[in-house]
N, C-alpha and C positions, 0 to 999 in steps of 0.2 A: 253652531246651529246644526241643521241637518240639511244638506243639499245633496245633489248627486251629479257626477260628472263623467266625461267620456274621453278616451284617448287611444291613439295608435301611432305607429312610426312612419315617417316620410322617408322614402329612399334617399332623398337629397341630403338628409341630415343623419342618415344611419351611421356614417363614418364618424361624425362628430360625437354621436351618442354611443359610439362603440366603446367608450370608456365605461359604459353601462354601470357596472358595479364599482365604478371608480371615478376619482377626481383626477384632473390633469396634474402632472408633476409641478409642484409649486415653485415659484421663483422667489427671490428675496422679497421680504415684505416691504410694501410702501408705507410711508408714515401716514398717520391719519389725515395730514394736510394734503397729501398727494392724491392725484387722480388714480383710482384703483386700476391695476393692470391685470390683464388676463393671465392665467397660469400658462406656463410654457408647455407646449404640446409635443414634447419629445416622445417618450414611450408612455402610453397610458398605464396608469397604476391601478391594479384591481382595488375595488373599494375597501376590502378587508385590510389591505396593506397600506392604504393611503392615510389612515389616521390611527391614533393611539388613544384608547380610552384610559381614564375617564375625561369628561369635559369640565371646564370651569370658565370663568369670565375674567377679562381684563378690560376695564372701562366698558366701552360699548360692544366689544368683540367677544364672541365665544371662541375658546381655544381648546385644543386637545392637550393630552398629557405632556407633549413635547413643546407646548407653547405656540403651536401653529394655528392660525385661524381655521376654524371649522364652521363654515357657513351652513346653516340648516336649510337645505333645499329639500323640503319635506312634502309629504302628502298624507292625507287622512285615510286610513283604512278602517272604515266604520262598520258597525253591525253588532259588535259585542255589547254595546250599550243599549241596543234594542232598535227595532224598526216598526214595532206595533204602534198604531196610531192612538190606542187607548180605549177603543170601543169596538164591540163586536168580537167574534171568535178569533182569538189570536192564531189559531191554526189555519185560518183562511187568508191567503196572500192578499186578497182585496182589502183587508183591514190593516195592511202594512204600508208604510210610506212608499209611494210610487209602485205599489204591488210587489215590492222587493222584500221578501221574508228572509232575514238573515239567519234564522234559526238560533238566535241568541249568541252569535259568534261573528267574527269578521266575515263580511259578505263575500260570496262567490265560491265558497268551498264545495258547494253542490255542483258547480259547473266547470271548475278548472282545478287542476292539481296546484298545491301551494307553490311548487317549483315554477310552474308556468306563470302564476301571478307575479312572483318575484322577478322573473325575467321581464315581464311587462314593466314593472317598476324601474328596473335597471334601464330599459330602453327610454324611459322618460327622463333619465338623467338625475333622478333624485338620490339622496344619500341617507335619508332619515324618514321615519314613519311615526306619525302621531296615532296611537292605538287606543281609541276610546273603550271604556268599560263602565258598567254600572255597579253600584253597591250591591244590588240584588244579584247580579251575575256572580259576584264573589262568593255568595252563599248558596247559589243554585246547585242542588244535588241531582236534578233530573237530567239524565243523559240526553245528548242531542239525538235527533232521529237519524236513522241510517240514510234517509233520503237527503237530509240536509248536508251530509258529507259524502254524497255519492261519488264525487270526483277525488275524494281523499279517504278511501275505505279504512286506512290505518287509524282514523280518528273515531271509528265506530265505538259506541259504548262509553265515550268520555263525557264528562260534564263540560259545560261551557268554559269553566275556568281551566280545565285540563286542555281544552282546545286552544284557549288563549295562550297557555304555556307553550304548546307546540308551535303556534304562530310566532311567538316571541323568539323561541329558539331558532326557527328557520330563518327569520329575519336577521338575527344577530350572527348566525353562522355564515350568512351571505355577506356580512360586513355592514349592514345597515345599522344606524343608530336608532334606538327605539325610545320614544317618549310615552310613558304611561299617562293616560288622560282620564280622570274621573269625570265622565260626561254627564251622568244622570244618577239619581238615587235609585230609581226603578228602571227595569229593562223595557223602555219604550222610547218612541221617537221624541226628539227634542226639537223645538223649544217654544213653548207657549206657557199658558197658565195650566200647568200639567202636573203639579206636585213635585216638580224637579227644579223649581225656580232658584232655590238656594241649596247649599251643601247640607242644610238641616231642614229642608222643607218636608220631607217624608221620613225623617229619622233624626236622631239626636246628634249634636255636634260630637259627643263622645264616641258614638258608633262610627261616624264618618272618620274620625281620627284613627280609631282602631283598625278600620278597613285599610286605611292608607299605610299604617305601620306594617300590617300584614303583607300588603302588596310590595312595599319597599324591601322588606326582609326577604320575601319570596324570590326576588330577582337580584338581590344584593351581590351575589357572586358572579353575575353576568354583567361584566363591566360595560358592555355595549348597550345595556339598558341605562340610558344617560340622564333621564329627566322624569320629574314628577309634575305634571300639569294638574294643579290641585282641584280646580273645578271649572266647569264650562258655563259661560254666559250667565253669570249671577244677575238676577233681574227681579222685578216686582212680582209678588204673588197677588191674589185678588185684593187683599187688604193691606199689605205692608211692603214698604220699600227696603232694599238693602242699603247700607250706608258705608262710609269710609271713615271710621274713627270715632263713632259715637259711644263705643264701649258696651253696647247691648248685644242681644242674641242675634241681631241682624248685621253686625259689624263685620264686613268682609275683610277689611284691613286686619283687624285683630285676629280673626279666625285663620286667615292665611299665614299671618306672621307666626302664630302659635304652632300651627301644624308644621310649617316649614322648619322651624327650630326643632320640633320633636323628631321629624324624619332625619335631619342631619345629626342630631345628638343620639338618638336611640336606635335608628334602623339602618340607614344607608348614607354615610357621610359623603359619598362621592356624587350623589345625584344633584343635578340642577333643580332648583325649586322655581317653578314657572307659575307666575301669578297673573291672571287675566284681570283687566279692569271691570268695572260695573257696566253691564250691558244695557240696563234700562231702569229708570225710576219714573214714577208718576203715572197718571192716567192718560192714555193716548186719545185724548178728546180735545178738540179745538177749544181754547179758552182756559184749559186746566194746565197746571205745571206738568211738564214731562220732558225727559232728556235722556240722552245716551252719554253718560259721563265718560265712559271708556277709561283712559288712564289720566285724564286731566287732574284728578285729585292728588296724584303722586307727587307733583311738584311741591305740595304743602305738607304731605305726610307720606314718607317712603319707608320701605322695609329695610331693616338691618338684621341680617341673619347671624346665627352663632358661628357660622363658617363663612368668612368673606369669600367673594368670588364664586358664589353659587346662585345668585339671583338673576332671573330673566323675567322681564315683563312681556305680556302678550295682549294682542287685540285682534278683533275680527272685523272685516269689512265686506259688505255685499252691496251691489248696486241698487237693489230694491229697498234697502234700509236707508236711513239718513241720520244726520246728527241729532235730529229731534223727531224722526219718523220711525215708527215701530216696524215698518216693513209690511204691515197688514194691508189688505185690500177689502174694503167694505167695513165691517165692524173693527174698530181699532185703527182705522185710517184717518189721518189728519191732513191738513193742507200744507204741512211742512215739506220742504223739498227732500227728495231722496238723493242719495249720492249720485245716481245716474242723471239727475236733473242739473247737477252742478257742472259748470264749465271747468276746464282743466285747471286754471289758476285758483278758482274758488275751491275746487276739490282738494288741491294740494295744500291750501291754507288750512282747511278743516283737518286733513290728515295730520299735519304738523301740530295743530292745537290739541287734538285728541290723543295723540300717541307718539308721533315721531320726534317730538321734542326730547323724549327720554334718552334716546341714543345720540342725538345730534348736539346736545348741550354737555360738553365735557366738564369734569371736575366739580360735579354737583353731588349732593347727598343722594339724588335720585338717578344719577347716570347709570345706565345698565343696558345690556342688549335688549332689543325689541324683536319679538318673533310674531309675525302675522300668521297666527296658527290656523286661521280659516279665511279663505276668500275663494270665490268661484263664480261660475256663470254657466248658463245653459249652452249646449253645444250645437249640433247640426240644425236643430229646429228653431234656434233662437234667431229671429229676424229683426227684432227691435233695434233700430240704429243707435238709440241712446244707450241701450244696454251694451251693445258692442263697443261703442266709443268709451264707455266707462271702463270696460275691461282693458282696453288698449291703454287708456290713460293710467289706470291703476298699476298695470304691469310696468309701464314706463317709470312710474314713481318708485316702484320697488327696485328697478334697475338703477335709477339715479341715486337712490339712498343706500344702495348695496345692502338691502334688507334681507333678513332671514324670513322664510315664508313656508307655509304649508297649504297646499291646495285642498279644497273640499269638493267631492271625495275622489278617491282613486278608482274605486270599483263599483260597477253597476251592471244592470242586465239590459239586454236588447232582444228583440224579436224582429227579424227582417230589417235590421238596422234602425229600428225605432224603439224608444223607451224613454226613461227619465231624461237622459241627455246630459246631465251635469257631470257624470263621471268621465274620467280620462281613458278608462279601459272598461269595456263591456263584454260580457259573454252571453251567448244565447243558450237555450236548453240543451243543444247538442254539443256545447263546449267550444263553439266558434267565437273567436275574439274579434271585436270591433274596437279599433284603437284611434288615438288622436291623430296619428300620422298615416291614416289610410287614404288621405288625399281629398276628403270631403268635409273636414272639420275646420271651420274658420278660425278656431282658437290656436291652431298649430303654429302660426307665425309668431304670435305674441309669446306663446310658451317657449318656443325655440330661442327667441331673443332673451327671455328671462333666464332660462337655464344656462345659456352660453354667454351671458353678459360679463363684461370685465368686472372683476371683484378683487378686493384685497385678499392676498394669499400670503403664505409663509409665516415667519415668526412675528409675534406681537410682543413687544416689550411690556413688562409690568408697568402699571401706572399707579400713582398715589390713590389711596382709597379715602372716601369721605362718607361718613355714616351718621345718620340721625339717631338720637336717643329720644324716645317718646314714652316716658312713664306716666302717660295721661291718666290711665285708669288702674294701674297696678305696676308690679315690678317689670323692669325692662333691662334685665341683666343679660348681656349678650356675650359675656366671657365664659367660655367653657371651664376655664380654671376656677372662676368664682362660683359657678354653678355646682362644682364639686366640693366646695368649701362650706362651712357653716354660714348661716344667715348673719351678715355683719351689722344689721340695724333692724332688729325684729320689730315688726309693726309699722315700719316706714315703707314708702315706695322707693325702691332702689333702681338706679340706672348705672350701667357699666358698659364701657366700650368693648367691642369684640377683641379677642386676643390679637396682639400685634398692632393695636391702635391706641392712641392717647387722647385725652380730652383737650379740646382747644376752644370750645365755645359754649356759652350758656345763655339762656334767656332770662330776662328780668322777671317775667311772669310766664306761667304756663309749663315750667319744669322741663322744657326741651333742652337737649344738649347736642354738641357736634364733636365727632371724633375723626381722627385722621392718622395716617402713618407717613405723611409727606415729610421729606427731609431727614428722616431717621429710620424708617422701617420699624421693626419690632424692638421697642425699648426695654421691655420687661426682662428682668434677670431670669436665667434658667431655673432658679430656685422657686420662682413664683411668689416670692416674699411680698407682703403688703402690710399696710397698717391702716386702721380706721382712726380718723382724727376727729375729735369733737370739742377741741379747745384750742387755746392759743400757745401751746407749749413750744412750738417751733418758730414763733415770731421772735426774732432776735432783738435784743435790746438795741434801741436806736434804729431799728428796721421796721418801724410802723408804716406800712405802705397804704393804710386806709384809716387815718386817724379818726377816732370816735366810732368806728365800726367794729363789730365782732369779726374776727378773722379765723378761719380754719385753714391752716397752712401745712403743707407737707414738709418733712424734714429735708435738709439738703441731700441730694442724691435720689430722691423719690419724685415721682410725677403723678398727677391726678389721672386716674382712669375711671373713676366713678363718683357718684354722690347719692345721697338719700334725702327724701323730703317727707314731711308729715303735713298733710294738707298742701299749702303752698310754701311752708317754711323749710329752710335747709336744716337738716338734723345731723349730717355727717358728710365727710368726704373720704374717699378711698384712695390711698396713695400706694403706688406700686414701686418697688425697688428697681432702679435702672441697672441695666447690664454694663453700661459705660458711664464715665463721669459726665455730669451735666453742668451747664453754665450756672453761675451763682448770681449774676446781676439780674435784677428784675425791674418791671415797670407795672404800674397800676392801670388797668383798662376799666374805666367807669362806663356803665350802660344803664344807669337808673333813670336817665332823662332822655334817652334816645339811643339809636344804634351806634355802636362803636366797633367797627370792623375795619380791617385794612382796606385801603382804597381798591386794591385788586383782589379782594377776598375771594377765595375759592370755597367750595362747599355748598354755596347757595343759601337761600333763606330757610334756615332750619327751624324757625319759630315764627311762622307767618302771622303778622299782625301784632307782634310783641317786640319790645326792645331786646337787643341782643348785643353781647360782647364777644369778641373773638381775638385770640392771640394770632400773631403773624405765623407764616408757614415755618419759619426757623425757630419757633418758640414752643414751649409747653406750658400748660396751666399748672401752677404750683399752689394755688390757694383761691378761696372764695371769701368775699367780704359781704356782710349784710348788717342790717340794724333792726332792733326790736323797738325802736322809739314809736311814739304815738303816730298812727297813720301808716305804719309799715307792717308788712306781714312776714318779715324775716326772709324775704325772697332775695336772690342774688342781686347785688348792686355793683360788684366789681370783681374782676379776675386779677390774680397776680400772675403775670406772664414772665417767664424766664427763658433765656436763650438756650438752645439745645447744646451749644458749644461754649 
């Protein structure tokens, strides 16, 4: 969204925050089941030396290149995506949000040198910056005005994108991790019915993807640019809702899946791909359907990227919005409760339902880190007790869950210590800073507890991966090896596990599949050899494991890594050659009349509402059985599961 915040440092915590551009020296990692422990505070480590790029994920944790947990303690430095409200002269500050004209670049460059702004960030204890931009900014060739960079004259004559370059460089040189955030299509304030509701509201999906590939390539060699936050607060336009999996032009799941794969395959393989849930659907009118789905749909349909360990989910929470409240006052306001209306227990239950189940439920196809990439509240002038209580409760929940977070926003303006109030750092026209820790900001205590809270640190061991295949509306080939090879079943919808995983589950209807690397790691031989099987040539005499059914079976020594369908019918299986000897004994897992998964099955419900079959953790799928008899659609009825050893 777009809010504005305030910050300054307290003398009492100056020593604790003297790590500034640094994290405390980490101790040995706690296991996920342990209570998180604070980092040992021996000698503060400068931020640039405290972590090694690039970042990736292991289960619910984000880790650096050394496998050490990297907790995103972030803030939003907004402005490059625009502050103009959308009406009136854009040159008049009165027509910008809170009267703060960013000049089409990160806010505050007219009032404070970049180095001073970064010093302020360090004093807040953060280690990463979410840096919004608009698609319009990427193409904007009009230089910024001299007045808009008065405190940074070295930026005179540059375009907004060139200023953005300079800001990225300064941040990463100081050791901060930078997450690029496509906030809006057009360079204006977010977020309403404003032409920026979807990634393709004011532009084509193709243009959106092209801009992202351009930005990812632009910063590819700067390894401290660690993430691509694909789009901000996808929501309803005047006429249409976004959706999660319908396969149309408003399908946010499909759009983010496709672009995430393209970035990792074509532009910047090291980036984290950050996908926010759906922010709003329906009409905010009492009696009409409306909702804030957030990440709730992920449990039924999750992303599987072509590079494992790169997916992060994201959500936003503000006290004035609610699970079914748009956040509006007056037009667009309903009688649904806002988050600030909820008691602590009810608030926490909603947070878990909407988003926090994603990291807190291990060994599922949807398990991933969760980054609360926006939350915030008014500062000195905020007197509403419910709002203050919400902020305290919310930060307590972030502490309890050891969550990654990003406050909105970091930078704002003040005059005589008055202004928007949401920012944590404010500068006046003379360049004087008002910060969170100046002694008169009620948020300081909660922020100090949040930044200094005990958290898991140190090395995070790799965990098994579970991935959903969803060729619902087209190919879902997540293997980079196979993407580089010819089409193995032309005209069919094909699905394949990411490299390093094997197929272990299938749905009777709906075409969904489940992949994993548990118990074996990467099974595929270095040669990348595979075979497409469309008949029963490898069903041994006397080895009919599904009598009366058609069986597509891999030869001994191969394992299933993909399949293809035409309509609902199986048309082929893809068998990869294993790098080691595999077990020969097998068993038939039927799932044509009900679910048939191990009692302690991991991976989660990968085909919600449909019958599913799944091999055990110590097995691999070696074949599919189906029938074409009357009343059947040649959909999978059974799996042939063989032991890994």
